[in-house]
N, C-alpha and C positions, 0 to 999 in steps of 0.2 A: 470641208474639210480638204485642205492639200496633203498629199505624201510625199516624200522627197526621194524616199527608197525603196519602196514599197508600190505594190498597184491594189486597189480596195473595191473591188464590184460592186455593187451592193444586194444581196441575195431576195429583200422584201422590203415593203417600206419601212416599217419599224423597227425589226432584227434581223440580224444575219451579216454577214459580209464575207464574200470570197478572198483572198489575199495571195497577189501572184509574185513574180520577183523577188522569192528570197530563197535560202537554201538553209531548211532547219536538221539537217546535218552537219553542218560546219557552223565554227564559231559564229556568232554577231556580233555585227557596229555597237556601239550606243545608239548610235542615230537609229540604226536598224528594228532595235527593242520598243525605243520611243514612240518610232510609229505603228507598229505594230500595236501599244498600249493604246495609243490614243485612238484607233482604230474600235480597239473592246471597249474604251470609254464611249465611243459612239455608236457601234451595233451592236451589244451586250454582250454576240457570239462571234468569231472567225474561223473560217477556216482556211485549210492550206492540203491542198494535193498534189500525190507523187512524191512524199517525202516519206522516205525509206527508214523509220528512227531505230535507233539500238537504244538496250536502255542506258547506257550514256550519254547521248545527245537528246533524250526525253528529259531527262534528268538537269541536263544541262542547260535547256528551255526554262522551265520551270523556275530553276535558281536565278534565271534573269528578272523575276520580277516578284524573287520574297526565296523564303525558306519553307521546304516541301510540309506540308501537315498531313501526320501519321492517318489513316482509315479510319475511324472507328464503328468496327464492325465484327460479328463474330467470323469463326472458322466455317470455311464455304470448299466445298470443293473445286469450284468453278469459278469462282473469286480469289485471290490469295494474293501475298508480296512476290515479291520476285527478289531471287535470291542474291544479297549485295545491295540492295534495292527498297530498303523497309515500309518505305509511301509507297512505291510504284509497284500496282497489283497488274496479275493480269488473269482476262477475262474472259472465261473460255465454257461456251454453250452450243448447244448438241441435243442431240433427240435423246438419250439419259438428263437431259436437263429438268428438277421438279420447278425450277423459275427463274428469271435470267432476274439480273441489277436493272432497275429506273423502270419499272413498268410500271409506274405512278407520279404526275406530277408534283415537283419538288426542286426544291434548290437543296441542292448537297450538304448536306451535314451542320440542318439548321438546328440541329437538338444538340450542339456545340454551343458550351459560352462565346465563343467565337470561331462561328463557321470557316471554313477554308473560303478563298477568296477569289480564285480562278480553280475553275476543272482544265485538266488539258487529256482528252482522250486520242488516241493514235489506233485506228483500225488496221493490224493487219492482214486481216481474214475475212471477207465480209460474205454474206448469203450470195446466191445468184438470183437472178429476176429480178433486184431491185429491192427485195426483202433489207428488213434491219435497219427503217430508217428513224432517226432521231427527228422529233418537233420539240423547237422553242419558240418561247412567248416573254414578250416584252413585260412586264410584272411594272416597269415604268411607267410603258401606254396606257396597261389596266388602268394602274391611278388616276392617271389623266382625268380617263372618260368617265370615271365613278359622279354620281350626280354631288351636290354642293354639300346637300345633308349627309348622304352619308360619308361623307369627307369630314365632318363635322363630329358625325355620330365617334368616327375611329380615332381622333385625336385625341393624343395621352393613352389609351388603349392599349396595354399588350396580352398577348398571348400565351399560352405554352408549349413547346416542343420536346417531344420525347422520341426515343430512338426506337422503342421497344416492338413496334410493329411493322418497322422496316426493316428492322435488323433482327425478327425471330427472338427476343431476348429470351423466351420462354424456354431454348432449346438451346440456350445458349447460359444459363446462370452464372455461370462461374467468372465469366465476362465482362468485365463492369463497364467498360465503354460500350456495350450496347443499352446500357440503363444512364443514359445519358439524359439530362434532363437539363431543358433551360429554356427563360421567358426575355422573349423579345419584340420590341414596340411592332405592333400590326402594320404599321405606315413608318416607313428609315427612309432615312438621306441618304443617297450616295455620294460617301468622299468626294471622289474626283468627281462625276460628272454636278454634283447639287440635285440631284433632279429626287422627288419623290418616289418609292417604290413599295409599290402591295406586296407584304412579307407574312404572308400564312400559306399554307402548302397543304396539301389533303396526306402526304408522306410524313409528315412529320406532326402539324398544329394537331395537338388532343383537344384543347379548348381555351376562348377567350378569358382571360382572366377576371371576377370581380361583378360578374354578371351573370342572370340565373343560367341552369345548361338549357335548357330547351331557347332561349336568346340565343346561347352560343349556336346552339348547332345551325340553328335558322338562319344567322345572319354568315357563319361561315360555309354554309352550303350558295347563299345566295352570292359571295365575295368565288368561291373556286368557279363558280358557274361564269359570272361573269369573266374573271379573269380567263377562262380557257377558252374564252369567242377564238373563231379563227380569225378576226378583223389584225391582232397583232400580235399572229404568229407563223411558225414558216415552216417547211416539212424538209430537213436536211438530207439527198440521199446520199448514201457514203458509196465510197470506189474505195479498191486496194490501195495501201498506203497513204489515209488522208487523215488528216486531222482535225479536233474540234477544240477551241479556247474560248469558256465563258466565262463570263463575272456571274459567278453565286447571288451577286447584291444587286443585281438589275436584273437576271432570268431565269427565267423554270426551264427543266424541260422535261422528257418523256420516251422512252424507249419503246420500240414499237415491235414484239415479238409474234412475227408474221411468216419467218423465217424454217419453224420446226415442220421436218427433223433435220435441215441445215445446219452445220458448223458456223458458227463467229469466233473470233480471235481479236480481242484488243488488250490496249493496256492501259492506263489511266493512275495518271499523280494529279493530285492539289496541290497549288499555291497557297501558301498557310495564312490566314489572318491575320490583319496586326491592332483589330478592333472590333469593339462590339457590334453591333447593330447597332443606330442610334438614332433616336428620331429626327433630330435636329443639329 
Protein backbone atom coordinates (compact mmCIF):
# COMPACT_ATOMS: atom_id res chain seq x y z
CA UNK A 1 0.00 0.00 0.00
CA UNK A 2 1.22 3.50 -0.84
CA UNK A 3 0.80 6.55 1.38
CA UNK A 4 0.80 10.10 0.09
CA UNK A 5 1.09 12.13 3.30
CA UNK A 6 2.89 9.97 5.88
CA UNK A 7 5.77 7.51 6.01
CA UNK A 8 5.09 3.94 7.19
CA UNK A 9 7.81 1.52 8.30
CA UNK A 10 6.84 -2.02 9.25
CA UNK A 11 7.82 -3.16 12.76
CA UNK A 12 7.49 -6.91 12.06
CA UNK A 13 6.21 -9.17 9.29
CA UNK A 14 2.66 -9.51 10.61
CA UNK A 15 1.86 -6.68 13.03
CA UNK A 16 2.88 -3.09 13.74
CA UNK A 17 4.33 -0.10 11.87
CA UNK A 18 5.92 3.22 12.80
CA UNK A 19 4.46 6.34 11.21
CA UNK A 20 6.47 9.47 10.44
CA UNK A 21 6.12 12.82 8.69
CA UNK A 22 3.08 13.86 10.72
CA UNK A 23 2.54 16.17 13.69
CA UNK A 24 -0.30 15.04 15.96
CA UNK A 25 -0.04 18.16 18.10
CA UNK A 26 -1.57 20.09 15.19
CA UNK A 27 -4.87 19.52 13.32
CA UNK A 28 -4.62 16.89 10.59
CA UNK A 29 -5.94 17.02 7.05
CA UNK A 30 -8.55 14.53 5.86
CA UNK A 31 -5.90 12.96 3.64
CA UNK A 32 -3.53 12.45 6.58
CA UNK A 33 -6.31 10.86 8.65
CA UNK A 34 -7.20 8.54 5.77
CA UNK A 35 -3.55 7.47 5.39
CA UNK A 36 -3.34 6.73 9.13
CA UNK A 37 -6.59 4.74 9.03
CA UNK A 38 -5.28 2.70 6.11
CA UNK A 39 -2.05 2.02 7.98
CA UNK A 40 -3.98 0.80 11.04
CA UNK A 41 -6.04 -1.52 8.83
CA UNK A 42 -2.89 -2.87 7.21
CA UNK A 43 -0.78 -3.34 10.36
CA UNK A 44 -3.18 -3.58 13.32
CA UNK A 45 -1.18 -1.13 15.46
CA UNK A 46 0.77 2.00 14.52
CA UNK A 47 3.31 4.03 16.48
CA UNK A 48 4.29 7.68 16.53
CA UNK A 49 7.38 9.10 18.25
CA UNK A 50 8.25 12.57 19.57
CA UNK A 51 4.64 13.74 19.82
CA UNK A 52 4.13 15.85 22.94
CA UNK A 53 0.36 15.60 23.32
CA UNK A 54 -1.82 17.47 25.77
CA UNK A 55 -5.42 16.43 26.63
CA UNK A 56 -6.82 18.66 23.88
CA UNK A 57 -4.65 17.24 21.09
CA UNK A 58 -5.14 13.67 22.39
CA UNK A 59 -8.91 14.13 22.34
CA UNK A 60 -8.79 15.74 18.89
CA UNK A 61 -6.81 12.83 17.43
CA UNK A 62 -9.27 10.27 18.80
CA UNK A 63 -12.26 12.15 17.37
CA UNK A 64 -10.87 11.94 13.83
CA UNK A 65 -11.85 8.26 13.95
CA UNK A 66 -15.08 8.33 16.00
CA UNK A 67 -16.69 9.26 19.28
CA UNK A 68 -14.73 8.51 22.46
CA UNK A 69 -15.63 5.37 24.45
CA UNK A 70 -15.66 5.90 28.20
CA UNK A 71 -13.59 3.29 30.03
CA UNK A 72 -15.60 0.62 31.85
CA UNK A 73 -13.67 0.05 35.03
CA UNK A 74 -13.64 0.68 38.73
CA UNK A 75 -12.07 3.45 40.71
CA UNK A 76 -8.29 3.33 40.86
CA UNK A 77 -5.54 5.51 42.23
CA UNK A 78 -3.31 4.47 39.31
CA UNK A 79 -5.81 4.93 36.44
CA UNK A 80 -8.40 7.68 36.62
CA UNK A 81 -10.18 10.18 34.32
CA UNK A 82 -8.53 13.48 33.47
CA UNK A 83 -10.45 16.56 34.58
CA UNK A 84 -12.59 17.85 31.72
CA UNK A 85 -12.07 14.72 29.61
CA UNK A 86 -14.16 11.84 30.97
CA UNK A 87 -12.90 9.37 28.31
CA UNK A 88 -9.20 10.19 28.83
CA UNK A 89 -7.53 8.26 31.63
CA UNK A 90 -4.26 9.06 33.33
CA UNK A 91 -2.21 5.94 34.06
CA UNK A 92 0.53 6.37 36.63
CA UNK A 93 2.50 3.50 38.13
CA UNK A 94 5.39 3.55 40.61
CA UNK A 95 6.89 1.63 43.52
CA UNK A 96 3.63 1.89 45.46
CA UNK A 97 1.43 0.40 42.72
CA UNK A 98 -0.22 -2.92 43.57
CA UNK A 99 -0.75 -3.72 39.88
CA UNK A 100 -0.61 -2.09 36.46
CA UNK A 101 -3.16 -1.95 33.67
CA UNK A 102 -3.04 -4.57 30.95
CA UNK A 103 -0.63 -7.14 32.39
CA UNK A 104 -2.47 -9.98 30.59
CA UNK A 105 -3.08 -10.61 26.89
CA UNK A 106 -6.36 -8.96 25.91
CA UNK A 107 -8.41 -6.91 23.50
CA UNK A 108 -9.58 -3.78 25.31
CA UNK A 109 -13.05 -3.93 26.85
CA UNK A 110 -14.16 -7.09 25.01
CA UNK A 111 -16.62 -7.49 27.89
CA UNK A 112 -18.70 -4.64 26.43
CA UNK A 113 -21.58 -5.27 24.04
CA UNK A 114 -19.87 -2.85 21.63
CA UNK A 115 -16.14 -2.81 22.49
CA UNK A 116 -13.98 0.19 21.58
CA UNK A 117 -12.64 0.23 18.05
CA UNK A 118 -9.22 1.82 18.66
CA UNK A 119 -7.08 2.49 21.72
CA UNK A 120 -4.74 5.48 21.71
CA UNK A 121 -2.03 5.39 24.38
CA UNK A 122 0.38 8.28 24.87
CA UNK A 123 3.39 7.71 27.12
CA UNK A 124 4.74 10.90 28.62
CA UNK A 125 7.31 9.35 30.97
CA UNK A 126 8.74 5.88 30.40
CA UNK A 127 10.97 3.83 32.71
CA UNK A 128 14.76 3.75 32.26
CA UNK A 129 16.77 0.97 30.63
CA UNK A 130 14.14 0.12 28.03
CA UNK A 131 11.57 -1.10 30.56
CA UNK A 132 7.80 -1.02 30.23
CA UNK A 133 7.53 -2.38 26.69
CA UNK A 134 4.16 -3.41 25.26
CA UNK A 135 3.70 -6.57 23.20
CA UNK A 136 1.21 -6.84 20.36
CA UNK A 137 0.00 -9.85 18.37
CA UNK A 138 -2.02 -10.25 15.22
CA UNK A 139 -5.19 -12.17 16.10
CA UNK A 140 -5.95 -12.26 12.37
CA UNK A 141 -2.70 -14.05 11.54
CA UNK A 142 -3.30 -16.36 14.53
CA UNK A 143 -6.64 -17.37 12.99
CA UNK A 144 -5.05 -17.86 9.56
CA UNK A 145 -2.61 -20.39 11.03
CA UNK A 146 -5.23 -22.59 12.71
CA UNK A 147 -5.80 -26.01 11.18
CA UNK A 148 -8.83 -26.45 8.90
CA UNK A 149 -10.42 -28.80 11.45
CA UNK A 150 -10.08 -26.25 14.28
CA UNK A 151 -11.52 -23.53 12.05
CA UNK A 152 -14.49 -25.82 11.35
CA UNK A 153 -14.93 -26.50 15.10
CA UNK A 154 -15.00 -22.77 15.92
CA UNK A 155 -17.47 -21.85 13.18
CA UNK A 156 -20.68 -20.51 14.70
CA UNK A 157 -19.48 -20.77 18.30
CA UNK A 158 -19.67 -17.88 20.76
CA UNK A 159 -17.91 -17.16 24.05
CA UNK A 160 -18.80 -15.13 27.11
CA UNK A 161 -16.62 -12.17 28.08
CA UNK A 162 -16.84 -10.73 31.60
CA UNK A 163 -15.30 -7.73 33.37
CA UNK A 164 -15.04 -9.18 36.87
CA UNK A 165 -11.50 -10.58 36.80
CA UNK A 166 -9.95 -7.71 34.86
CA UNK A 167 -11.52 -4.94 36.93
CA UNK A 168 -11.67 -6.71 40.31
CA UNK A 169 -15.44 -6.36 40.53
CA UNK A 170 -15.59 -7.81 44.03
CA UNK A 171 -13.94 -4.63 45.28
CA UNK A 172 -16.19 -2.30 43.30
CA UNK A 173 -19.64 -3.84 43.64
CA UNK A 174 -21.21 -0.38 43.59
CA UNK A 175 -19.86 0.24 40.07
CA UNK A 176 -22.13 -1.47 37.54
CA UNK A 177 -19.60 -1.05 34.73
CA UNK A 178 -17.26 -3.55 36.35
CA UNK A 179 -19.93 -6.25 36.00
CA UNK A 180 -20.27 -6.07 32.22
CA UNK A 181 -20.98 -9.36 30.45
CA UNK A 182 -21.20 -9.87 26.69
CA UNK A 183 -21.33 -12.78 24.26
CA UNK A 184 -19.26 -12.53 21.07
CA UNK A 185 -18.39 -14.86 18.17
CA UNK A 186 -15.13 -16.70 18.75
CA UNK A 187 -14.15 -15.84 15.19
CA UNK A 188 -15.07 -12.38 13.97
CA UNK A 189 -14.75 -10.65 10.62
CA UNK A 190 -13.00 -7.30 10.57
CA UNK A 191 -15.53 -4.88 9.05
CA UNK A 192 -12.92 -2.98 7.00
CA UNK A 193 -10.22 -5.47 6.04
CA UNK A 194 -12.55 -8.47 5.75
CA UNK A 195 -10.03 -10.71 7.55
CA UNK A 196 -11.17 -13.30 10.06
CA UNK A 197 -9.92 -12.73 13.60
CA UNK A 198 -9.62 -15.06 16.60
CA UNK A 199 -11.64 -13.15 19.22
CA UNK A 200 -10.94 -14.72 22.63
CA UNK A 201 -8.50 -13.55 25.29
CA UNK A 202 -7.53 -14.70 28.82
CA UNK A 203 -8.29 -11.36 30.45
CA UNK A 204 -12.00 -11.22 29.60
CA UNK A 205 -13.15 -14.52 28.04
CA UNK A 206 -14.65 -16.77 30.72
CA UNK A 207 -15.98 -19.75 28.73
CA UNK A 208 -17.23 -21.08 25.41
CA UNK A 209 -20.99 -21.18 25.29
CA UNK A 210 -23.02 -24.39 24.88
CA UNK A 211 -20.17 -26.88 25.41
CA UNK A 212 -19.11 -28.79 28.56
CA UNK A 213 -16.93 -26.87 31.02
CA UNK A 214 -13.88 -29.10 30.59
CA UNK A 215 -14.11 -28.88 26.79
CA UNK A 216 -14.34 -25.10 27.02
CA UNK A 217 -11.35 -24.90 29.33
CA UNK A 218 -9.10 -27.09 27.18
CA UNK A 219 -10.06 -25.44 23.88
CA UNK A 220 -9.47 -21.96 25.32
CA UNK A 221 -6.11 -23.01 26.75
CA UNK A 222 -5.08 -24.29 23.33
CA UNK A 223 -6.27 -21.11 21.59
CA UNK A 224 -4.43 -18.86 24.06
CA UNK A 225 -1.22 -20.84 23.61
CA UNK A 226 -1.62 -20.73 19.84
CA UNK A 227 -2.46 -17.01 19.73
CA UNK A 228 0.52 -16.10 21.90
CA UNK A 229 3.13 -17.76 19.67
CA UNK A 230 5.95 -15.32 18.85
CA UNK A 231 5.51 -15.89 15.11
CA UNK A 232 2.84 -13.18 14.82
CA UNK A 233 3.94 -10.98 17.70
CA UNK A 234 6.07 -7.88 18.21
CA UNK A 235 7.43 -5.88 21.17
CA UNK A 236 7.30 -2.08 21.11
CA UNK A 237 10.03 -0.19 22.93
CA UNK A 238 8.54 3.04 24.20
CA UNK A 239 10.37 6.36 24.25
CA UNK A 240 9.22 9.55 25.96
CA UNK A 241 6.31 11.21 24.15
CA UNK A 242 5.49 8.23 21.94
CA UNK A 243 2.03 7.00 20.97
CA UNK A 244 0.53 3.64 20.07
CA UNK A 245 -2.82 3.40 18.30
CA UNK A 246 -4.19 -0.11 17.91
CA UNK A 247 -7.28 -1.74 16.48
CA UNK A 248 -8.99 -3.91 19.12
CA UNK A 249 -10.84 -5.73 16.34
CA UNK A 250 -7.56 -7.10 14.96
CA UNK A 251 -4.85 -7.27 17.64
CA UNK A 252 -4.28 -8.10 21.29
CA UNK A 253 -1.69 -6.52 23.59
CA UNK A 254 0.16 -7.09 26.85
CA UNK A 255 1.82 -4.47 29.09
CA UNK A 256 5.10 -5.62 30.65
CA UNK A 257 5.75 -4.64 34.28
CA UNK A 258 9.50 -5.05 34.44
CA UNK A 259 10.33 -1.55 35.68
CA UNK A 260 9.46 -1.64 39.39
CA UNK A 261 10.28 0.52 41.40
CA UNK A 262 10.56 3.09 38.60
CA UNK A 263 7.65 5.24 37.45
CA UNK A 264 5.65 5.35 34.25
CA UNK A 265 3.13 8.01 33.23
CA UNK A 266 0.76 7.72 30.30
CA UNK A 267 -2.68 8.71 29.05
CA UNK A 268 -5.11 6.43 27.21
CA UNK A 269 -8.31 7.08 25.31
CA UNK A 270 -10.61 4.82 23.30
CA UNK A 271 -12.31 5.39 19.95
CA UNK A 272 -15.82 4.02 20.37
CA UNK A 273 -16.99 1.05 18.33
CA UNK A 274 -19.91 1.38 15.94
CA UNK A 275 -21.16 -2.22 15.91
CA UNK A 276 -20.95 -5.48 17.85
CA UNK A 277 -18.28 -7.97 16.79
CA UNK A 278 -19.78 -10.14 14.08
CA UNK A 279 -19.02 -13.51 12.55
CA UNK A 280 -19.71 -12.51 8.94
